[in-house]
C-alpha positions as CSV (number, residue, x, y, z in Angstrom):
1,M,-172.1,244.1,187.3
2,S,-169.1,243.4,185.2
3,T,-166.9,242.8,188.2
4,T,-169.0,239.8,189.3
5,R,-169.1,237.9,186.0
6,D,-167.2,234.6,185.9
7,T,-165.9,234.8,182.3
8,L,-163.7,237.3,180.5
9,P,-165.6,240.0,178.7
10,S,-165.4,239.7,174.9
11,S,-163.8,243.2,174.7
12,M,-160.8,241.8,176.6
13,Y,-160.1,238.9,174.3
14,A,-157.8,240.8,171.9
15,L,-155.9,242.3,174.8
16,L,-155.4,238.9,176.3
17,V,-154.2,237.3,173.1
18,A,-151.7,240.1,172.5
19,L,-150.5,239.9,176.2
20,T,-150.2,236.1,176.0
21,L,-148.0,236.2,173.0
22,I,-145.8,239.1,174.2
23,W,-145.4,237.9,177.8
24,G,-145.0,234.2,176.8
25,F,-142.3,234.9,174.2
26,N,-140.6,237.2,176.7
27,W,-139.3,234.3,178.9
28,T,-137.0,233.4,176.0
29,V,-136.0,237.0,175.5
30,I,-135.1,237.5,179.2
31,K,-132.8,234.5,179.1
32,V,-130.9,236.1,176.3
33,V,-130.9,239.6,177.8
34,V,-129.4,238.6,181.2
35,T,-126.4,236.9,179.6
36,E,-125.0,240.4,178.9
37,V,-127.1,243.0,180.8
38,P,-127.0,243.2,184.6
39,P,-130.4,242.0,185.8
40,W,-131.3,244.8,188.3
41,F,-130.2,247.5,185.7
42,F,-132.3,245.7,183.1
43,R,-135.4,245.7,185.3
44,S,-134.8,249.3,186.3
45,L,-134.9,250.4,182.7
46,C,-138.2,248.5,182.3
47,F,-139.8,250.2,185.3
48,L,-138.7,253.6,184.2
49,S,-139.9,253.1,180.7
50,A,-143.3,252.0,181.9
51,F,-143.5,255.1,184.2
52,V,-142.5,257.6,181.5
53,G,-144.4,255.9,178.6
54,L,-147.7,255.4,180.4
55,L,-147.7,258.9,181.9
56,A,-147.1,260.2,178.3
57,V,-150.1,258.2,177.1
58,A,-152.2,259.5,179.9
59,R,-151.2,263.1,179.2
60,A,-151.8,262.7,175.5
61,R,-155.3,261.4,176.3
62,G,-156.1,264.2,178.7
63,L,-156.3,261.9,181.7
64,P,-155.5,262.9,185.3
65,L,-151.9,262.1,186.1
66,M,-151.7,262.1,189.9
67,P,-153.5,260.1,192.6
68,Q,-155.4,262.4,195.0
69,G,-155.1,262.0,198.7
70,G,-152.8,259.9,200.9
71,S,-155.0,256.9,200.9
72,N,-154.7,256.5,197.2
73,W,-150.9,256.7,197.4
74,R,-150.8,254.1,200.2
75,R,-153.0,251.8,198.1
76,I,-150.9,252.0,195.0
77,T,-147.8,251.4,197.2
78,A,-149.2,248.3,198.7
79,V,-150.1,246.8,195.3
80,A,-146.8,247.9,193.8
81,L,-144.8,246.3,196.6
82,C,-146.3,242.9,195.7
83,T,-146.9,243.1,192.0
84,V,-143.7,245.0,191.1
85,S,-141.1,244.8,193.9
86,L,-141.3,241.3,195.4
87,Q,-142.5,239.5,192.3
88,N,-139.6,240.9,190.2
89,I,-136.9,240.5,192.9
90,F,-137.7,236.8,193.3
91,L,-138.1,236.4,189.5
92,M,-134.8,237.9,188.6
93,L,-133.0,235.8,191.3
94,A,-134.6,232.6,189.9
95,I,-134.0,233.1,186.2
96,P,-130.3,232.1,186.1
97,L,-131.2,228.9,187.9
98,L,-133.9,227.5,185.6
99,S,-134.8,227.1,182.0
100,S,-137.0,229.7,180.4
101,G,-139.9,227.3,180.1
102,R,-139.7,226.3,183.7
103,V,-139.5,229.9,184.8
104,A,-142.7,230.7,182.9
105,I,-144.6,227.6,184.1
106,L,-143.7,228.1,187.8
107,L,-144.7,231.8,187.7
108,Y,-148.1,230.8,186.5
109,T,-148.9,228.9,189.5
110,M,-150.2,232.4,190.2
111,P,-153.8,231.6,189.2
112,A,-154.1,228.9,191.9
113,W,-152.9,231.4,194.5
114,S,-155.2,234.1,193.2
115,V,-158.2,231.9,193.4
116,L,-157.5,231.0,197.0
117,L,-156.5,234.5,198.1
118,A,-159.5,236.0,196.4
119,R,-161.7,233.7,198.5
120,F,-160.2,234.9,201.8
121,V,-159.4,238.5,201.0
122,L,-162.3,239.4,198.7
123,D,-164.8,236.8,199.7
124,E,-165.0,235.7,196.0
125,A,-166.9,232.4,195.6
126,L,-165.0,229.3,194.9
127,T,-167.2,228.4,192.0
128,P,-166.9,225.1,190.2
129,R,-165.5,226.9,187.1
130,R,-162.7,228.6,189.1
131,L,-161.9,225.5,191.1
132,A,-161.7,223.4,187.9
133,G,-159.5,226.0,186.2
134,A,-157.1,226.2,189.2
135,G,-157.0,222.4,189.5
136,L,-156.3,221.9,185.8
137,G,-153.6,224.6,185.8
138,V,-151.8,223.2,188.8
139,A,-152.0,219.7,187.2
140,G,-150.3,221.1,184.1
141,V,-147.5,222.6,186.2
142,A,-147.1,219.3,188.1
143,V,-146.8,217.3,184.8
144,L,-144.1,219.7,183.6
145,L,-142.2,219.4,186.8
146,A,-142.4,215.6,187.0
147,R,-139.5,215.1,184.6
148,D,-137.2,217.2,186.8
149,L,-138.3,215.4,190.0
150,Q,-137.7,212.0,188.3
151,T,-134.2,213.1,187.3
152,W,-133.3,214.1,190.8
153,A,-134.7,210.9,192.2
154,A,-132.9,208.7,189.7
155,A,-129.6,210.5,190.3
156,G,-130.1,210.4,194.1
157,T,-129.1,214.1,194.3
158,A,-130.7,217.1,196.0
159,P,-132.4,219.7,193.9
160,G,-129.6,222.2,194.5
161,D,-129.8,225.4,192.4
162,A,-132.9,224.2,190.5
163,G,-134.7,223.5,193.8
164,L,-133.9,227.0,195.0
165,G,-135.0,228.4,191.7
166,M,-138.3,226.7,192.0
167,L,-138.9,228.1,195.5
168,L,-138.0,231.6,194.3
169,M,-140.5,231.2,191.4
170,V,-143.3,230.0,193.7
171,A,-142.6,233.0,195.9
172,A,-142.8,235.3,192.9
173,A,-146.1,233.7,191.8
174,F,-147.6,234.1,195.3
175,F,-146.7,237.8,195.6
176,W,-148.0,238.5,192.0
177,A,-151.3,236.8,193.0
178,L,-151.4,238.9,196.2
179,G,-150.9,242.0,194.2
180,V,-153.8,241.1,191.9
181,V,-156.1,240.5,194.9
182,L,-155.0,243.7,196.6
183,Q,-155.7,245.7,193.4
184,K,-159.3,244.5,193.6
185,R,-159.5,245.2,197.3
186,L,-157.8,248.6,197.4
187,K,-159.6,250.6,194.8
188,V,-157.8,253.7,193.5
189,D,-159.7,256.5,191.7
190,L,-157.3,256.8,188.8
191,P,-157.4,255.6,185.1
192,V,-155.4,252.5,184.2
193,A,-152.5,254.2,182.4
194,P,-151.4,256.6,185.2
195,Y,-152.2,254.0,187.9
196,T,-149.9,251.5,186.2
197,A,-147.2,254.2,185.7
198,W,-147.0,255.1,189.4
199,M,-147.1,251.4,190.4
200,A,-144.1,250.8,188.1
201,L,-142.1,253.8,189.7
202,I,-143.0,253.1,193.3
203,G,-142.5,249.3,193.0
204,G,-139.3,249.8,191.2
205,V,-137.6,251.7,194.0
206,P,-136.2,248.6,195.7
207,V,-134.8,247.4,192.4
208,F,-133.2,250.7,191.7
209,V,-131.5,250.4,195.1
210,L,-130.2,246.9,194.3
211,C,-128.8,248.2,191.0
212,L,-126.9,251.0,192.7
213,L,-125.6,248.7,195.5
214,F,-124.5,245.7,193.4
215,E,-124.1,246.5,189.8
216,R,-122.1,249.8,189.5
217,Q,-119.0,247.9,188.3
218,A,-121.0,245.7,185.9
219,L,-122.5,248.8,184.3
220,A,-119.1,249.8,182.9
221,G,-119.3,246.9,180.4
222,L,-122.6,247.9,178.9
223,H,-120.9,249.3,175.8
224,S,-120.1,245.7,174.7
225,V,-123.7,244.5,174.8
226,S,-124.5,242.7,171.5
227,L,-127.5,243.2,169.2
228,W,-129.9,240.6,170.4
229,P,-129.7,241.4,174.1
230,A,-130.0,245.1,173.3
231,L,-133.1,244.4,171.2
232,G,-134.4,242.2,174.0
233,V,-134.2,245.2,176.4
234,L,-136.1,247.4,174.0
235,F,-138.8,244.6,173.5
236,N,-139.2,244.6,177.3
237,M,-139.3,248.4,177.7
238,F,-141.9,249.1,175.1
239,L,-144.0,245.9,174.6
240,V,-143.7,243.9,177.8
241,F,-143.9,246.9,180.2
242,I,-145.6,249.9,178.6
243,F,-148.2,247.9,176.6
244,G,-148.2,244.6,178.6
245,W,-148.6,246.1,182.1
246,W,-151.3,248.5,180.9
247,A,-153.2,245.6,179.3
248,W,-152.8,243.4,182.4
249,T,-154.0,246.1,184.8
250,K,-157.0,246.7,182.6
251,I,-157.9,243.0,182.6
252,V,-157.6,242.8,186.4
253,A,-159.8,245.8,186.7
254,S,-162.5,244.2,184.5
255,V,-163.0,240.8,186.1
256,P,-162.8,239.1,189.5
257,A,-159.3,238.4,190.8
258,G,-159.7,234.7,190.4
259,V,-160.8,235.0,186.8
260,A,-158.0,237.4,186.0
261,G,-155.4,234.9,187.3
262,L,-156.9,232.0,185.4
263,S,-157.1,233.9,182.2
264,S,-153.3,234.2,182.1
265,L,-152.7,230.4,182.1
266,F,-151.8,230.1,178.4
267,I,-148.8,232.4,178.8
268,P,-146.5,229.6,180.1
269,V,-147.4,227.4,177.2
270,V,-146.2,230.1,174.8
271,G,-143.1,230.4,177.0
272,V,-142.4,226.7,176.7
273,A,-142.9,226.7,173.0
274,S,-140.6,229.7,172.4
275,G,-137.9,228.0,174.5
276,M,-138.2,225.0,172.3
277,L,-138.0,227.1,169.1
278,F,-135.3,229.6,170.1
279,L,-133.3,228.0,172.9
280,G,-133.3,224.4,171.7
281,E,-135.3,223.0,174.6
282,V,-136.6,219.6,173.5
283,P,-140.3,218.9,174.0
284,A,-141.3,215.7,175.8
285,W,-144.7,214.1,176.4
286,Q,-145.0,216.1,179.6
287,D,-145.0,219.3,177.6
288,W,-147.9,218.2,175.4
289,A,-149.8,216.8,178.4
290,A,-149.4,220.1,180.1
291,L,-150.5,222.0,177.0
292,A,-153.8,220.0,177.0
293,L,-154.3,220.6,180.8
294,V,-153.6,224.3,180.6
295,S,-155.8,224.7,177.5
296,A,-158.7,223.0,179.4
297,A,-158.0,225.4,182.4
298,I,-158.3,228.4,180.1
299,A,-161.5,227.1,178.6
300,T,-163.2,227.0,182.0
301,V,-162.7,230.8,182.3
302,L,-162.9,232.1,178.7
303,L,-165.8,230.0,177.4
304,P,-169.2,231.7,178.0
305,A,-171.1,230.3,180.9
306,R,-174.7,229.1,180.5
307,T,-177.1,232.0,181.1
308,A,-179.7,229.9,182.8
309,E,-179.1,229.8,186.6
310,A,-180.9,228.1,189.4
311,A,-183.5,230.3,191.1
């Protein structure tokens, strides 16, 4: 069965490459957007665009648009609460406190969480490949964080905002991983496009409320938003959310939860690289060491396994 294989199907490679480039580069885009666009309003636009765009795709393809039965609605809501609501709330709170590269790296501690959660929630085996991938991925994150930890130690200061940002990002990563695992556990009889659309709308409700509560005055200044932040909003609405979320949901549906998490590990590398190119973040030896470790982690998942198995 395809859901038990320990590598990514070849049909998913093109989707994964496109998703990696779009989501990786987006960490730089988000840093630009939130300098002028209120964060909860920005995320609300993204969720609404995903809902409308993916339902339009489903309708054009003649797919069913609505989940049937209360159990399907409850399952979508549970996944959306983790994958959309909690992940994005913690993420948007952390972004002003950290560099774009560090935000991307910390969010992608998600694969380590997904491997562990999949073991206890889905009873997925902790195979040597998955353990190696999770270990290498965590090692890459640790190398990238080492420089910040050394700076705090040398200065004799507390982590402060950066420390809070790190905790918020780890929380975002945990709830994203939990959403991935729940998507595998709580099956919904609905194609990927409408499933993702409803997840975006339902999970977006808490963010819509935050926007109405805290950003009504800030919205009055939207007329002065400059070109690049405005283009960043459009990039998120159409590529990151409509295409990206559809692609990610399809990947998660095609492989075990642990493999889906590990297959995303190259995204923070793209995030770090784009921060260097467009935001002037200077690479250090830790960045290159992390690149090697994360690349090795990806290889454990994406390279075909030997077909011969012990009897």
